[in-house]
SERO-4910 file (N, C-alpha, C, O; in steps of 0.05 Angstrom, whole numbers):
BEGIN
 pado doro    nc1    nc2    nc3   cac1   cac2   cac3    cc1    cc2    cc3    oc1    oc2    oc3
  Unk    A    551  -1982   4070    531  -1964   4061    532  -1970   4027    540  -1953   4011
  Unk    A    523  -1999   4018    522  -2020   3992    513  -1991   3966    495  -1974   3968
  Unk    A    531  -1994   3947    535  -1972   3927    537  -1947   3927    533  -1931   3909
  Unk    A    543  -1943   3950    554  -1917   3956    587  -1908   3947    604  -1926   3950
  Unk    A    599  -1880   3934    620  -1879   3930    629  -1849   3939    615  -1833   3950
  Unk    A    652  -1846   3932    666  -1820   3939    687  -1813   3922    703  -1832   3922
  Unk    A    697  -1791   3905    718  -1780   3897    726  -1753   3904    709  -1735   3904
  Unk    A    746  -1750   3908    761  -1715   3925    785  -1716   3911    799  -1736   3908
  Unk    A    789  -1683   3899    820  -1679   3896    816  -1649   3900    796  -1636   3894
  Unk    A    844  -1636   3915    850  -1621   3919    869  -1601   3902    880  -1610   3882
  Unk    A    873  -1568   3914    883  -1558   3890    899  -1567   3895    902  -1579   3874
  Unk    A    920  -1575   3909    953  -1585   3906    953  -1607   3885    974  -1607   3873
  Unk    A    937  -1624   3879    932  -1646   3859    933  -1668   3868    939  -1687   3853
  Unk    A    926  -1672   3901    933  -1692   3904    893  -1701   3909    876  -1685   3913
  Unk    A    888  -1736   3907    869  -1746   3905    859  -1768   3921    876  -1781   3933
  Unk    A    837  -1775   3922    824  -1801   3941    804  -1807   3920    799  -1796   3899
  Unk    A    791  -1832   3933    773  -1839   3923    762  -1869   3930    779  -1886   3930
  Unk    A    742  -1874   3934    730  -1906   3946    701  -1912   3948    684  -1906   3931
  Unk    A    696  -1925   3973    676  -1931   3977    668  -1918   4001    681  -1898   4009
  Unk    A    640  -1930   4018    638  -1914   4044    615  -1933   4066    592  -1942   4066
  Unk    A    634  -1933   4078    618  -1945   4106    611  -1933   4135    622  -1911   4140
  Unk    A    593  -1944   4154    586  -1937   4175    601  -1944   4193    611  -1966   4189
  Unk    A    608  -1929   4222    611  -1939   4248    606  -1920   4266    595  -1898   4260
  Unk    A    617  -1931   4298    609  -1901   4316    645  -1892   4316    666  -1905   4318
  Unk    A    639  -1863   4314    660  -1849   4311    665  -1830   4345    651  -1810   4352
  Unk    A    682  -1839   4356    694  -1828   4381    716  -1799   4377    739  -1804   4372
  Unk    A    707  -1776   4379    728  -1759   4378    726  -1739   4403    709  -1722   4410
  Unk    A    752  -1750   4415    758  -1740   4445    736  -1740   4466    731  -1724   4483
  Unk    A    722  -1768   4459    700  -1768   4474    679  -1757   4476    668  -1751   4497
  Unk    A    669  -1752   4449    647  -1745   4435    638  -1765   4413    650  -1767   4391
  Unk    A    620  -1778   4419    611  -1805   4405    587  -1798   4390    566  -1787   4397
  Unk    A    603  -1813   4354    574  -1802   4339    567  -1835   4334    585  -1852   4330
  Unk    A    541  -1839   4334    544  -1870   4317    523  -1865   4289    504  -1851   4280
  Unk    A    536  -1883   4283    524  -1889   4242    531  -1870   4227    517  -1861   4209
  Unk    A    560  -1858   4236    574  -1839   4218    584  -1850   4192    594  -1873   4189
  Unk    A    582  -1838   4180    593  -1849   4152    621  -1851   4147    630  -1833   4162
  Unk    A    639  -1861   4138    669  -1857   4133    665  -1868   4106    651  -1885   4096
  Unk    A    685  -1848   4095    692  -1849   4074    722  -1869   4067    743  -1861   4078
  Unk    A    724  -1891   4052    743  -1912   4060    753  -1909   4037    739  -1911   4017
  Unk    A    788  -1904   4035    797  -1897   4015    806  -1919   4002    818  -1936   4016
  Unk    A    803  -1923   3968    814  -1953   3954    834  -1943   3935    847  -1958   3921
  Unk    A    836  -1917   3934    857  -1903   3904    867  -1876   3922    848  -1860   3926
  Unk    A    891  -1869   3932    900  -1847   3946    931  -1833   3923    953  -1843   3926
  Unk    A    929  -1819   3910    952  -1804   3914    976  -1804   3923    976  -1812   3946
  Unk    A   1002  -1797   3912   1020  -1809   3928   1024  -1778   3950   1043  -1779   3965
  Unk    A   1012  -1760   3950   1014  -1737   3966   1002  -1749   4002   1012  -1741   4023
  Unk    A    977  -1771   4000    972  -1795   4017    984  -1797   4024    993  -1786   4044
  Unk    A    997  -1826   4004   1010  -1843   4014   1036  -1854   4032   1043  -1874   4044
  Unk    A   1048  -1821   4025   1075  -1809   4039   1074  -1796   4058   1092  -1781   4066
  Unk    A   1049  -1800   4071   1034  -1770   4098   1033  -1799   4119   1023  -1820   4111
  Unk    A   1043  -1798   4141   1044  -1802   4170   1011  -1811   4183   1005  -1829   4199
  Unk    A    989  -1787   4167    971  -1794   4183    952  -1818   4174    956  -1832   4154
  Unk    A    934  -1820   4188    913  -1844   4190    892  -1841   4165    884  -1860   4151
  Unk    A    884  -1806   4162    861  -1801   4152    856  -1768   4156    871  -1751   4167
  Unk    A    831  -1763   4146    824  -1726   4149    797  -1728   4163    784  -1749   4159
  Unk    A    788  -1712   4176    767  -1709   4183    761  -1677   4173    774  -1656   4176
  Unk    A    736  -1684   4158    730  -1652   4148    706  -1636   4162    684  -1646   4166
  Unk    A    714  -1612   4168    703  -1593   4180    689  -1569   4163    676  -1550   4171
  Unk    A    695  -1576   4144    676  -1553   4122    645  -1559   4128    634  -1570   4147
  Unk    A    636  -1550   4108    608  -1546   4104    595  -1576   4087    608  -1584   4067
  Unk    A    570  -1592   4095    565  -1612   4086    557  -1609   4055    553  -1631   4044
  Unk    A    553  -1588   4041    542  -1577   4016    561  -1590   3991    552  -1598   3970
  Unk    A    588  -1591   4000    612  -1604   3986    615  -1629   3984    634  -1639   3972
  Unk    A    595  -1643   3996    598  -1669   4000    601  -1695   3983    584  -1712   3984
  Unk    A    619  -1697   3971    622  -1718   3951    610  -1747   3946    610  -1763   3927
  Unk    A    602  -1747   3969    583  -1782   3972    568  -1785   3945    555  -1765   3939
  Unk    A    567  -1807   3925    538  -1812   3917    523  -1838   3913    533  -1857   3900
  Unk    A    508  -1839   3920    491  -1829   3901    480  -1803   3921    473  -1782   3912
  Unk    A    481  -1808   3949    464  -1788   3968    489  -1784   3977    509  -1799   3978
  Unk    A    486  -1760   3986    507  -1745   4010    499  -1755   4040    478  -1764   4049
  Unk    A    526  -1749   4054    523  -1758   4079    535  -1736   4100    553  -1721   4093
  Unk    A    523  -1735   4125    520  -1712   4141    542  -1722   4151    547  -1746   4157
  Unk    A    560  -1694   4154    585  -1690   4166    589  -1702   4188    570  -1716   4194
  Unk    A    616  -1705   4214    616  -1712   4243    602  -1694   4254    581  -1699   4266
  Unk    A    617  -1660   4249    604  -1634   4257    574  -1638   4264    564  -1638   4287
  Unk    A    558  -1643   4233    522  -1647   4239    511  -1666   4253    491  -1666   4267
  Unk    A    528  -1682   4247    517  -1713   4272    524  -1703   4296    505  -1705   4312
  Unk    A    541  -1695   4304    544  -1685   4337    514  -1671   4343    499  -1677   4362
  Unk    A    510  -1654   4323    499  -1634   4325    463  -1644   4335    448  -1641   4354
  Unk    A    465  -1658   4309    423  -1677   4301    430  -1699   4319    413  -1716   4314
  Unk    A    449  -1709   4340    449  -1727   4354    454  -1723   4392    452  -1739   4411
  Unk    A    459  -1695   4391    454  -1673   4417    479  -1682   4433    479  -1677   4458
  Unk    A    507  -1700   4415    526  -1707   4423    543  -1688   4440    555  -1694   4461
  Unk    A    541  -1657   4426    545  -1635   4439    531  -1610   4454    508  -1607   4444
  Unk    A    535  -1595   4470    518  -1579   4484    518  -1555   4470    498  -1541   4474
  Unk    A    540  -1545   4449    530  -1514   4439    532  -1528   4405    545  -1549   4402
  Unk    A    520  -1517   4388    533  -1523   4366    557  -1509   4356    550  -1487   4347
  Unk    A    588  -1513   4355    609  -1500   4352    627  -1520   4358    621  -1536   4375
  Unk    A    653  -1522   4342    672  -1525   4357    698  -1500   4352    696  -1478   4341
  Unk    A    716  -1510   4361    744  -1488   4376    764  -1509   4365    767  -1533   4371
  Unk    A    783  -1485   4341    815  -1497   4340    834  -1470   4350    833  -1447   4343
  Unk    A    852  -1485   4371    875  -1466   4375    898  -1482   4367    901  -1504   4377
  Unk    A    914  -1474   4350    934  -1478   4343    968  -1472   4353    981  -1451   4352
  Unk    A    976  -1496   4362   1003  -1479   4379   1026  -1481   4362   1025  -1485   4338
  Unk    A   1048  -1477   4377   1079  -1478   4357   1103  -1488   4381   1106  -1482   4404
  Unk    A   1117  -1508   4364   1135  -1512   4381   1157  -1498   4392   1173  -1505   4409
  Unk    A   1155  -1476   4381   1174  -1442   4390   1150  -1430   4415   1154  -1407   4424
  Unk    A   1128  -1443   4424   1120  -1430   4449   1116  -1457   4466   1097  -1463   4480
  Unk    A   1137  -1471   4462   1141  -1498   4486   1149  -1488   4522   1150  -1502   4542
  Unk    A   1153  -1458   4521   1163  -1448   4546   1136  -1429   4550   1143  -1407   4559
  Unk    A   1112  -1430   4547   1090  -1413   4542   1080  -1429   4573   1095  -1448   4580
  Unk    A   1061  -1424   4588   1037  -1437   4600   1035  -1457   4597   1041  -1476   4612
  Unk    A   1018  -1454   4565   1003  -1480   4550   1026  -1493   4540   1021  -1516   4535
  Unk    A   1049  -1487   4534   1068  -1510   4518   1065  -1513   4493   1067  -1534   4480
  Unk    A   1057  -1487   4484   1047  -1497   4447   1031  -1513   4448   1024  -1518   4425
  Unk    A   1018  -1527   4465    998  -1545   4454    976  -1534   4442    967  -1511   4447
  Unk    A    965  -1555   4421    952  -1551   4399    925  -1564   4404    927  -1587   4414
  Unk    A    899  -1553   4399    875  -1573   4407    851  -1564   4391    854  -1541   4381
  Unk    A    825  -1579   4386    805  -1585   4381    784  -1581   4403    787  -1597   4421
  Unk    A    764  -1563   4406    743  -1580   4433    716  -1578   4406    722  -1569   4384
  Unk    A    700  -1583   4410    670  -1594   4404    651  -1587   4418    646  -1605   4435
  Unk    A    633  -1565   4420    618  -1562   4438    619  -1540   4468    605  -1532   4486
  Unk    A    646  -1537   4456    644  -1516   4488    668  -1499   4474    676  -1502   4451
  Unk    A    679  -1479   4493    699  -1457   4487    720  -1464   4509    714  -1467   4532
  Unk    A    737  -1466   4501    758  -1463   4523    766  -1440   4540    783  -1423   4535
  Unk    A    748  -1440   4565    752  -1403   4574    779  -1397   4586    787  -1374   4589
  Unk    A    796  -1421   4593    821  -1407   4604    841  -1400   4566    855  -1380   4566
  Unk    A    841  -1411   4547    849  -1395   4526    834  -1379   4516    845  -1367   4498
  Unk    A    813  -1373   4519    801  -1339   4510    797  -1313   4544    786  -1291   4547
  Unk    A    813  -1331   4563    823  -1309   4579    806  -1286   4585    816  -1264   4591
  Unk    A    787  -1289   4585    767  -1266   4596    762  -1244   4572    748  -1224   4576
  Unk    A    774  -1247   4550    765  -1235   4520    745  -1239   4505    742  -1261   4495
  Unk    A    721  -1212   4500    697  -1224   4488    701  -1227   4452    706  -1209   4436
  Unk    A    697  -1257   4449    699  -1254   4421    688  -1246   4411    665  -1241   4417
  Unk    A    705  -1239   4380    704  -1218   4361    686  -1235   4341    698  -1255   4331
  Unk    A    657  -1230   4333    644  -1238   4308    637  -1240   4287    614  -1232   4284
  Unk    A    647  -1250   4266    637  -1241   4233    632  -1258   4211    645  -1278   4206
  Unk    A    616  -1251   4201    593  -1271   4188    601  -1295   4169    622  -1287   4157
  Unk    A    595  -1315   4163    609  -1337   4147    593  -1334   4120    569  -1328   4120
  Unk    A    606  -1338   4099    587  -1351   4070    601  -1371   4067    624  -1373   4058
  Unk    A    581  -1393   4076    574  -1416   4078    569  -1433   4038    572  -1457   4037
  Unk    A    564  -1420   4018    549  -1425   4002    567  -1443   3987    557  -1452   3966
  Unk    A    591  -1449   3992    612  -1456   3970    628  -1477   3992    648  -1491   3988
  Unk    A    614  -1472   4013    620  -1495   4038    630  -1498   4045    630  -1520   4056
  Unk    A    662  -1473   4048    674  -1466   4066    665  -1442   4094    646  -1428   4097
  Unk    A    684  -1446   4106    686  -1419   4130    688  -1397   4107    706  -1406   4093
  Unk    A    682  -1377   4098    686  -1362   4084    679  -1332   4094    656  -1324   4099
  Unk    A    698  -1319   4094    692  -1292   4110    706  -1269   4088    718  -1275   4068
  Unk    A    699  -1236   4101    708  -1219   4085    725  -1204   4097    718  -1193   4117
  Unk    A    757  -1202   4084    782  -1196   4092    784  -1179   4069    791  -1185   4046
  Unk    A    777  -1152   4081    787  -1123   4060    806  -1115   4049    811  -1109   4026
  Unk    A    827  -1114   4085    848  -1100   4083    867  -1113   4099    865  -1137   4106
  Unk    A    890  -1095   4107    917  -1114   4115    936  -1088   4125    937  -1064   4117
  Unk    A    945  -1097   4137    973  -1072   4138   1002  -1085   4146   1003  -1105   4160
  Unk    A   1028  -1071   4134   1054  -1085   4141   1061  -1053   4152   1059  -1030   4143
  Unk    A   1068  -1062   4174   1089  -1045   4191   1074  -1024   4192   1085  -1006   4178
  Unk    A   1054  -1016   4201   1022  -1002   4199   1019   -985   4181   1008   -964   4187
  Unk    A   1029   -990   4153   1016   -986   4138    993   -997   4123    996  -1019   4112
  Unk    A    967   -983   4121    951   -996   4109    941  -1004   4072    946   -995   4050
  Unk    A    933  -1017   4078    924  -1028   4049    900  -1047   4040    891  -1068   4048
  Unk    A    893  -1028   4016    860  -1045   4011    870  -1074   3988    884  -1074   3968
  Unk    A    856  -1095   4003    867  -1120   3974    854  -1124   3956    830  -1121   3951
  Unk    A    873  -1134   3945    858  -1140   3921    840  -1165   3909    828  -1169   3888
  Unk    A    845  -1180   3931    834  -1202   3943    822  -1198   3971    833  -1200   3993
  Unk    A    787  -1190   3964    771  -1196   3987    761  -1213   4012    763  -1208   4036
  Unk    A    751  -1236   3998    744  -1254   4007    770  -1276   4021    794  -1277   4013
  Unk    A    763  -1288   4036    787  -1309   4053    771  -1335   4067    750  -1336   4080
  Unk    A    786  -1355   4059    772  -1373   4077    790  -1386   4095    813  -1389   4090
  Unk    A    777  -1394   4121    794  -1406   4149    798  -1433   4141    780  -1449   4141
  Unk    A    819  -1438   4136    820  -1463   4142    846  -1482   4149    868  -1478   4140
  Unk    A    839  -1501   4167    864  -1511   4188    874  -1541   4166    892  -1557   4171
  Unk    A    859  -1542   4146    873  -1560   4125    890  -1548   4113    899  -1560   4094
  Unk    A    900  -1525   4117    920  -1520   4098    943  -1508   4111    938  -1490   4127
  Unk    A    965  -1513   4107    999  -1497   4117   1001  -1470   4116   1004  -1455   4136
  Unk    A    999  -1464   4093   1016  -1429   4091    978  -1418   4099    957  -1431   4105
  Unk    A    987  -1385   4096    972  -1368   4083    978  -1354   4054    995  -1337   4049
  Unk    A    957  -1368   4037    957  -1360   4009    939  -1335   4000    915  -1335   4003
  Unk    A    953  -1315   3989    935  -1287   3981    954  -1275   3957    977  -1282   3951
  Unk    A    942  -1258   3949    939  -1247   3921    971  -1231   3926    984  -1223   3945
  Unk    A    972  -1232   3899   1006  -1231   3894   1011  -1209   3898   1035  -1208   3898
  Unk    A    996  -1176   3903    994  -1146   3907   1008  -1153   3944   1028  -1144   3956
  Unk    A    988  -1172   3951    997  -1173   3982   1026  -1186   3992   1040  -1180   4011
  Unk    A   1028  -1205   3974   1056  -1218   3980   1076  -1195   3970   1089  -1185   3988
  Unk    A   1080  -1188   3954   1100  -1164   3949   1102  -1144   3966   1123  -1139   3978
  Unk    A   1083  -1132   3969   1083  -1120   3997   1094  -1127   4021   1109  -1111   4032
  Unk    A   1090  -1150   4034   1092  -1157   4055   1130  -1171   4050   1145  -1170   4069
  Unk    A   1137  -1179   4031   1162  -1192   4023   1185  -1164   4015   1209  -1169   4010
  Unk    A   1175  -1136   4015   1196  -1116   4001   1202  -1108   4035   1223  -1096   4041
  Unk    A   1179  -1116   4059   1188  -1104   4083   1213  -1115   4098   1222  -1105   4119
  Unk    A   1229  -1147   4080   1239  -1166   4090   1263  -1153   4080   1260  -1142   4058
  Unk    A   1286  -1151   4091   1318  -1142   4081   1320  -1177   4059   1312  -1199   4062
  Unk    A   1333  -1165   4040   1342  -1191   4017   1328  -1209   4019   1339  -1231   4017
  Unk    A   1296  -1209   4023   1268  -1226   4010   1272  -1228   3985   1285  -1209   3976
  Unk    A   1265  -1244   3969   1264  -1252   3935   1242  -1270   3929   1225  -1278   3945
  Unk    A   1242  -1272   3913   1225  -1293   3895   1235  -1314   3872   1236  -1317   3848
  Unk    A   1242  -1324   3893   1259  -1353   3881   1241  -1373   3861   1221  -1384   3870
  Unk    A   1248  -1378   3829   1230  -1388   3816   1236  -1419   3823   1217  -1434   3823
  Unk    A   1262  -1430   3831   1264  -1451   3829   1238  -1472   3861   1228  -1494   3865
  Unk    A   1239  -1453   3871   1224  -1455   3892   1186  -1447   3900   1171  -1451   3919
  Unk    A   1182  -1432   3863   1161  -1422   3867   1144  -1419   3900   1126  -1430   3913
  Unk    A   1169  -1394   3903   1154  -1379   3915   1171  -1363   3935   1195  -1370   3936
  Unk    A   1163  -1342   3952   1182  -1318   3974   1201  -1340   3991   1195  -1360   4003
  Unk    A   1224  -1328   3989   1236  -1327   4004   1257  -1308   4019   1270  -1293   4005
  Unk    A   1261  -1309   4044   1287  -1293   4059   1305  -1308   4071   1304  -1333   4071
  Unk    A   1325  -1292   4085   1356  -1300   4090   1346  -1301   4114   1334  -1284   4126
  Unk    A   1356  -1340   4126   1351  -1341   4155   1366  -1326   4182   1367  -1329   4206
  Unk    A   1375  -1315   4168   1393  -1299   4194   1366  -1278   4197   1359  -1275   4220
  Unk    A   1355  -1268   4182   1329  -1241   4192   1333  -1247   4225   1337  -1269   4235
  Unk    A   1330  -1228   4236   1323  -1221   4264   1290  -1209   4265   1281  -1191   4251
  Unk    A   1276  -1226   4289   1254  -1205   4291   1246  -1187   4289   1224  -1184   4279
  Unk    A   1263  -1167   4298   1264  -1144   4294   1267  -1134   4262   1255  -1115   4253
  Unk    A   1279  -1146   4251   1278  -1139   4229   1256  -1149   4207   1261  -1145   4184
  Unk    A   1237  -1161   4214   1208  -1185   4204   1191  -1156   4209   1198  -1139   4226
  Unk    A   1170  -1154   4193   1141  -1136   4187   1123  -1141   4202   1110  -1161   4197
  Unk    A   1117  -1128   4221   1087  -1136   4236   1069  -1131   4212   1071  -1113   4195
  Unk    A   1056  -1146   4212   1032  -1161   4187   1008  -1163   4202   1009  -1177   4222
  Unk    A    988  -1153   4196    967  -1152   4200    934  -1161   4179    926  -1145   4163
  Unk    A    923  -1182   4183    906  -1182   4167    868  -1186   4185    859  -1197   4205
  Unk    A    855  -1169   4161    820  -1160   4161    815  -1190   4168    818  -1206   4150
  Unk    A    808  -1199   4195    768  -1214   4203    748  -1201   4198    740  -1188   4217
  Unk    A    734  -1200   4175    708  -1182   4173    725  -1144   4171    740  -1130   4157
  Unk    A    708  -1145   4197    721  -1108   4200    748  -1105   4221    754  -1083   4229
  Unk    A    765  -1134   4232    784  -1133   4253    800  -1134   4247    801  -1149   4228
  Unk    A    824  -1121   4252    853  -1135   4239    861  -1156   4260    853  -1153   4283
  Unk    A    883  -1184   4253    892  -1196   4281    921  -1197   4257    924  -1200   4233
  Unk    A    942  -1191   4284    967  -1202   4277    981  -1222   4272    981  -1239   4289
  Unk    A    994  -1225   4251    998  -1257   4247   1036  -1251   4249   1053  -1238   4236
  Unk    A   1033  -1273   4276   1055  -1281   4292   1087  -1279   4272   1091  -1292   4252
  Unk    A   1106  -1259   4284   1135  -1260   4265   1140  -1293   4268   1140  -1310   4250
  Unk    A   1143  -1295   4286   1155  -1325   4290   1148  -1343   4263   1161  -1360   4251
  Unk    A   1123  -1333   4259   1105  -1360   4233   1124  -1344   4215   1144  -1357   4208
  Unk    A   1123  -1323   4208   1138  -1320   4176   1144  -1332   4164   1136  -1334   4141
  Unk    A   1165  -1351   4178   1187  -1372   4161   1172  -1397   4169   1165  -1404   4191
  Unk    A   1170  -1407   4146   1158  -1438   4140   1175  -1464   4148   1175  -1479   4168
  Unk    A   1188  -1464   4126   1224  -1483   4129   1242  -1484   4110   1234  -1481   4087
  Unk    A   1259  -1486   4113   1289  -1486   4101   1284  -1486   4077   1268  -1503   4071
  Unk    A   1294  -1469   4055   1296  -1460   4023   1327  -1470   4021   1331  -1460   3999
  Unk    A   1346  -1480   4026   1375  -1479   4013   1384  -1454   4013   1373  -1434   4022
  Unk    A   1405  -1457   4002   1419  -1425   3993   1417  -1419   3976   1411  -1435   3958
  Unk    A   1422  -1389   3970   1420  -1368   3954   1451  -1348   3955   1456  -1331   3972
  Unk    A   1471  -1357   3932   1489  -1342   3937   1501  -1342   3966   1507  -1322   3979
  Unk    A   1505  -1374   3973   1528  -1382   3995   1504  -1363   4022   1514  -1355   4043
  Unk    A   1476  -1359   4016   1468  -1347   4046   1442  -1370   4050   1430  -1378   4030
  Unk    A   1436  -1377   4066   1417  -1391   4079   1395  -1383   4071   1395  -1359   4067
  Unk    A   1371  -1394   4066   1347  -1374   4058   1327  -1398   4069   1332  -1421   4074
  Unk    A   1298  -1382   4070   1275  -1389   4091   1254  -1389   4070   1257  -1372   4053
  Unk    A   1228  -1410   4068   1215  -1407   4057   1197  -1396   4073   1193  -1405   4095
  Unk    A   1180  -1366   4058   1155  -1358   4077   1138  -1368   4071   1133  -1378   4049
  Unk    A   1120  -1366   4098   1097  -1385   4096   1064  -1368   4096   1042  -1373   4108
  Unk    A   1075  -1345   4075   1052  -1336   4063   1069  -1333   4035   1092  -1325   4030
  Unk    A   1049  -1341   4020   1044  -1341   3985   1019  -1335   3972    996  -1330   3979
  Unk    A   1035  -1338   3947   1018  -1333   3925    986  -1360   3923    988  -1384   3922
  Unk    A    963  -1343   3922    945  -1353   3914    930  -1355   3893    906  -1359   3889
  Unk    A    956  -1349   3874    947  -1347   3842    923  -1343   3832    907  -1330   3847
  Unk    A    914  -1352   3809    894  -1350   3802    865  -1361   3819    845  -1366   3807
  Unk    A    867  -1364   3838    847  -1390   3858    826  -1363   3866    804  -1371   3873
  Unk    A    828  -1340   3865    805  -1309   3870    799  -1316   3890    775  -1319   3885
  Unk    A    802  -1323   3917    804  -1321   3942    822  -1325   3957    836  -1343   3947
  Unk    A    831  -1318   3978    850  -1320   3995    848  -1350   4017    827  -1363   4022
  Unk    A    869  -1354   4023    866  -1380   4044    887  -1371   4063    910  -1365   4056
  Unk    A    874  -1371   4095    879  -1361   4115    891  -1384   4125    877  -1387   4146
  Unk    A    911  -1409   4125    912  -1436   4136    929  -1430   4164    931  -1409   4178
  Unk    A    940  -1453   4168    958  -1446   4202    974  -1433   4201    974  -1416   4219
  Unk    A    990  -1432   4187   1010  -1407   4189    990  -1382   4203   1001  -1372   4223
  Unk    A    971  -1373   4199    964  -1352   4209    943  -1349   4225    936  -1327   4233
  Unk    A    924  -1381   4234    914  -1393   4247    919  -1399   4282    903  -1401   4300
  Unk    A    951  -1400   4282    971  -1392   4297    964  -1372   4317    962  -1375   4341
  Unk    A    961  -1356   4306    964  -1328   4321    928  -1324   4333    914  -1304   4337
  Unk    A    924  -1342   4335    885  -1335   4340    872  -1370   4351    879  -1393   4347
  Unk    A    847  -1356   4366    834  -1379   4381    815  -1384   4365    799  -1368   4373
  Unk    A    804  -1397   4345    781  -1394   4322    761  -1405   4345    769  -1421   4362
  Unk    A    736  -1395   4343    699  -1413   4349    693  -1406   4326    693  -1383   4318
  Unk    A    686  -1434   4311    669  -1438   4295    643  -1444   4305    640  -1464   4319
  Unk    A    617  -1421   4295    596  -1428   4304    567  -1428   4287    557  -1406   4282
  Unk    A    555  -1452   4279    544  -1466   4268    518  -1452   4276    516  -1447   4300
  Unk    A    494  -1442   4259    467  -1444   4283    452  -1434   4253    461  -1423   4233
  Unk    A    427  -1443   4262    413  -1440   4240    377  -1417   4244    358  -1425   4257
  Unk    A    378  -1395   4233    387  -1393   4201    418  -1373   4218    421  -1364   4240
  Unk    A    440  -1372   4186    467  -1358   4196    484  -1373   4202    477  -1390   4218
  Unk    A    508  -1374   4195    530  -1382   4198    554  -1355   4205    560  -1335   4192
  Unk    A    563  -1365   4236    588  -1343   4240    615  -1354   4246    612  -1375   4258
  Unk    A    633  -1349   4243    651  -1348   4261    673  -1322   4270    685  -1303   4260
  Unk    A    671  -1341   4303    682  -1314   4321    713  -1320   4319    721  -1343   4317
  Unk    A    732  -1297   4320    763  -1296   4326    768  -1285   4352    753  -1270   4365
  Unk    A    788  -1294   4357    800  -1275   4386    835  -1281   4380    844  -1299   4365
  Unk    A    848  -1265   4391    877  -1269   4389    878  -1295   4412    863  -1300   4431
  Unk    A    901  -1306   4402    907  -1330   4425    928  -1315   4444    937  -1326   4464
***
């Protein structure tokens, strides 16, 4: 695509830019012809240190940065080229902790169909999506900690498989970590940590609303990574952290592991449906 360029930056400070070409792209057996591919010429260190080959965006095309003319996303092209039978994609994020489960903790995406085995006979819960900013943005006005219900200070949330943690408002963070013995905010880590010795029964049951329905945050996913020692005690960096002044929550992988998420694209209106994994 002669003369086409792109440039993007993310909230964590990472960035990339380059030219644009086209190719035949095959994603899990779904073939897209003439798909625009953004070829990176400059990358920030966050990308050069990553083992991945690239990124495939699943947000809406209205935040596409290709100039002078925006290009269609892979999912849009799948639909336009009738490469998939239903206008949807799904995400199931597993965990190494679930290796003994029947699915062995496997993660997968589907394009054009819902995996009925994962759905397990449940009826999906639907909630409207606001895509005006290009994201899978939903209302999330309440949450619970150990059964106590709270009204969230930030009531809009983005469902984003490209974000590792769950990022919420400061009051929500404080209420959650107040329920974990020994949890504290670590200035050096710029986030909440709690003792690695904390047992599952000492961890709070946290739920976040997706639309009008509450969904569990798996206790096993409340800890993200080792955070060194504090006063001789090994600590864990929590997977729920502050969104700062972002103005919205981001429900990233740490929370999405609890769900089987079905993202439905229709015209008019766009919806995302969620069921417990």
